[in-house]
N, C-alpha and C positions, 0 to 999 in steps of 0.2 A: 502606583497606577492603577488603573480600572479596567477589568473582564471582562468581556461579554458575560462568562458561563462562570463569574463568581458565587458564594454560598449554593452552588451546583454539587452533591456529593454522588458520586461516582462506585455503585459496587463491582468491583470487575472480576468473571471467573474467569477468563478469558486466555488461550495460551495460543503459541506457535504466531499465523502472525496476522490471517483478517479481524480477529478481536480486536488484540493488541496493537495495531496501527487506531482502528476505530476508537478505542479509550484515551492513546495516545492527542488524534486533535483536537478531543475534551479538554483532556489535561493545558493542552496547548494553549488553551482556548479562558485556560482558569479555574476548571471544575476542579473537586478535590477529587483524583483516581486512585480507590484502595482497589488494588491489586491481588487478591485470594489468592495466594498459592498452594502445593502440595506442603506438605508440613518437612522440613529436614531436604528434599530434589527439587522444592520449586516448578516452576514452569520449564516443560519439556524441552521447551527451547535455550535452555540453559546447558544444553547437553549438548547443541549441534553447530556447527560452525562450515565454512567452505575452509577448503585447501589443505584441513586439519589443522589450522593454526585459531589461536588463543589470542585474546588481548592481559594481557598482568600477570601471563602463565594459562591461569583457565577461564576466562572469561568470554561468552560468547560474542561477537561483535552481531550474530543475526539475533539474537534478545536486544540486546542493549539501543541493536536501532529503531523498533518497536516499542518504549516501553519510558523512552525521560517522560515527567513530569508527571510521576503514578510516586505513591508508597506502599510495602512490600509489607502484607502479612501472612505469615506460613505459619496454616495451623491445619491439625487434624482436622478435619473435615464432617468425620463418621462420628467422629466421638460426642456425648453428650453437651462436655464443655464451649468444643470447638461449636458444634452447634448454637449454644446459646451464647458463644460471641457474636456470629454471625446474624443470628436474626437479631441482636441489638444491633449490630452495624443498618439491617433491611428496613429497621425502622426509621432509618434518620435518612438513605438513602430515597435521593432521586432517580435514580438509573439503575438498571441493574443488565452487565450482559454477557452475558455465556458463547462460547460456541464449541463445546461440547458435542459427540455422536449425540442424537436424539435420543432422548431417553435417561438417560447419564446424571440428568443438575436434580430429574424428576424421580429419581430414584432416590437420590443422596439429601432428598426434602429441603429444594431451588429450587425448584424446579417455578414457575408462574403462578400457581394455583395458592403456593404451600411463603411465597414471600407479596402476595394481595393480600390474605389472610391478615397479614403481618401491618402488613400498608398499604392500604386498598389504591394510593394513587400514583399508584408505581408506575414508571417507565417498563419495562421489560421489553429488550433485547435476543432472540432468540437467531444466532446465526451460525446456519449448517451449512456443509458441503452439495447435497441434493436435493435437500429440504426435506421439512417431517415429518413424513409420511412419502407415499410412492415405493416403485419395483424396486429403486436404489435404498430403499434406508439401512438396512443392514449394510453399507456397501462403504469403505472410509473414501470420504469425500475429500481431496488437497487440487492443488491448482492442478498441476501436470494432468491430470484428469481429465479437470473440470473443462481445459484446454482442447484433450482431446472430445468429447462428448461433445463439447460447444461446438466444434468447425473450427475456433480459433488456431488450431494448430494447422490447417491445410491451406490460411491465407500469409505466410512467411515463405522466404526462399523459393528455389525455382522449383518446375516442374517435374524433371527428373530425380530432386532433392528427397522426394518421400516426403512425412511429417516434419515442420518445424517446427521446434517450441518455441514461444518467444518467450526472447528473454531475462527475462523476470518475473518474478508472481502476481501479473499483474491483473489474475482474476480475483485472489486473496484480496490487491490493493482496492478494483471497482467495487467490490462488494464492502469493507468497510468506509468505504465515500458510502454506500446507499446508505449502512446502518446508521451511520452519523446524520445522515438528510432528513432519514427519517425518524430518528429522535431525534430531531431539532425542532423538527414538524410539528411533531407529538409535546413535545416541552412550551410549544405557542400553543398548542389546545389545548391544553393544561389550566396555560395562566387565564384560560376566558373559561375554562370551564369545570377546571379543578379535579376532572375524568384525567387517569394513569387508563395505559391500556397496553396490551398484546404488542410486539412488532417482532416477523420472524421475514430475517433476508437468507440468500441461499445463493452459493458459487455460482449453481449453473447458470439461476436466472441473471444471473450481472454478468456474468459472462457473455452471455446471447446480446441482452439489452444494449450491450456495449458495442457490439457488433450490427447493428439495429439497421445502419444506412445500408448496410450490407444483405441483410434479410430480407427489407424492405423491396430492393430492386430482387432479389432471389425470388419472392412468393409473387409479389407484383408483374412481373417482365416474365416470372417463369421461363427464366435463362439459370446461367446459372456459371461462378467465377473459373475462368482455368488460369493457374498459373504459366507467369511466362518463365521462358530458357536462360532472361538474361535479367538482369539487374534492376530491373524494373518496380519503382517502388509500392502496387498493388494489385492486383492482379483483375480489376476492374477498368486501370487506366491505359494508358499507352502512349506514346515515346513521345517527350522528352524522362517522363518522370521516373527518376529513379536514381542511382547511386554510378558515378563515374569514376575513375583512376585517373588519379594525375601522373606528376613525377615526381612526386612524393607526398600519397598520397590520395585521397577521395574527396570528392566532390557531390553534391546533391544537388538536382537542378528538379523546381518543383513544376506547378501549373505555369507557362511561359509563352509567350507568342511565339511562334515559330521564323516570322521574319524577323524578327530579332534574336534569337537564339542562333539563326546561323547568320545573322548580322555578326554578332559574336564570334561565332567558329571562322570570320574570314572564309565559308568556301560557300556559294552559290547555289553550285548544285545540288545540294539539298532542296532549294524552294523546290523539289518534284515532286519531294514525298510531302507538300502543302496539302495536307488533305488530311481532314480526324481519320474519317473511314481508312484512309493507311497510314498514319499514325499508328494505329491499333493494331489490326492487322499485318501488320508488318515491323511490327518494334522491336525485336528482337535484331532484327535485320539493322535497321535504325541504329538502335543500342549501343551496336559497335561499331557502326561510321562513327557517332561519335565519339565512340571511349577511344576509338584508333585519333582521335584528334586532340582531347585533353588528354593524353598522355605525355601530351608534347610539352606541357608549362608545368609548372608549380599551383597548386589551388591556391596560392597568393596573388597570383599570377591572372585566373580566371574570373577569380572575385572583380577586381578588382575589373575586369573587361566589361565583366557583366552586370554586377553593380551598378556601374555608369549608365548600364542600358536598362536600369530598373529591371532585370531578369530577377525571377522568385530563386537563389543559389543560399548555398552555407555548406562552410567548414562540416568536411563529418570529423567529427572528435575522439578521437579513444577516450574511455573512460578514467586517465591520469593527467587527460590536457583538460578536464573539461571544469575543473575548481581554475583554472589561469585564462579561462576563457573571456575577454572584457566585457559578455554582456555579463554572465555570470558575477564576474565576478562585481560588478556597480550594482547587483540585484539582492551580491549580501545573500547568495545564497548559502554559502557554508560559513560556520561560525564555530569557535571553540569554545567547549565549556570543561569542565571540568571535573574528573570521578575521584571517589573518593580510594578508590586502586586505582585504578590505572591513570591515573594525574590526565593530563588536559587532552584531549580528541574533540574533533574534527564530527561535526554533524549536519549534517542538512535540514537550514535553519526553519520558521513556519513560509507555507509556500505564499502568504495573503499579506497585502495588511489593510486594515481597520485603521480608520484617523481617529477615533472616538475610543476603543475596547481594542489596540493589537494585544493579540496572543506572544507567548517566549518561553522559551527553554530556562524553566526553574531549579530541573533536577536532571541531575541526570540519571540512567536507569538504576532501578534500587539491588543491591546487593537482598538475598534472600530474607524474609520475612524482618529487613532492618529495620524497618518503621512498625514493628508492633505494638512496642512497648507504649510508645505514643502514642498510637490508636488505640490501647486500650485507655492506655488513663483519661483518654478524650469520649471514654464511654463510663467512667467512672466507678475501672476497679483501681485497689488500691496495689502500690507499687511491690506487696509481700507476695498478692493471688497473682499478677502478673509471675511472681517469680515461681511459683509454687508450677505453673500453669509449665514455665520454660522447664521446669525442674524433670516436673511428670511428662512433658513432650507431646502436649496439648498444643502448644506452639516453639519453636525454634528461631533463631535471631542470630544471621550471618553479621559478624562484625568488621565495619569497613573501613579496612586497614591499608593505607596504600602500601602498594607494593613499589620498593627502595630499588 
């Protein structure tokens, strides 16, 4: 099978979420991603989990989710031999990505200027929380903190709730997408000119850009959004845009012609609200009136009625229900892979298709340093030298033993 990024080598210094997701996307498209980790302990995300529960005893689902299609090299980055190994890898690399706090990789000797001396055509992406300079330079940059500063935390929930965090690490993931977007553009530019370049992305800018429609409205109309008190889906929208309780769950109603919705609900008195301004001004009251009707039937019953009228509606799936959804199953959104320690695991698939160069999941997330020996053999080191590196703790290799 051909891959769009086959032959591209990525030197991945990233950890936690935003950087690893970016390099995982490159790996899905066929790039050879070498994840450089701390000797022994590896990426700090390996020590974090949800619910205080672990896969196969001690493997982090948080780490495993963002690190498929990579090889791991666990090396002492401060040692002379460690630097020698990493610089050899840098000579062959096409892309370097790091997401440490600004200045950390420079002090270690792996910043853009250091790598460019070794490899002038390198594409180097530095991803940070707040940016590489400015008043927040020394602050920790993390998704929830960025949600707060970017205003995203004040767009969800009800007015009386106070701040409501987005229920996933959206800032991290959006910045990962922007990093890949910039890297692929830089690869195309290098194909034409032979020139590499430095890319800088940050969570804050990505989080604000993700709210582009909202900020364009606020800044150019001189107004601001006020969150509703009901389950209206966006602070700038009126009824019926939102979520409604049914007899057995919840139904979402998006942009739908009011007369058609009134027909579906079976209450002609609702036509008195058939005015865009009224639907906005009285949205909380109208939401309550609609919900008093929707609770009388099941979600499926409402879907049957409303879809027949071409209304924009959908079932609200709990997370445990998503993989059973017929469209999700048809799209092959979840697939199984074999992990050397944990056995069969379900993972989200590559989220798009390509007719000539489709992506694929070829490797599960690696054990810490699992691929160190094979990576060093590719660099020309002998087995005796590699053994000496392991014995002297220049590098570590975790054996991938399947848990019974």
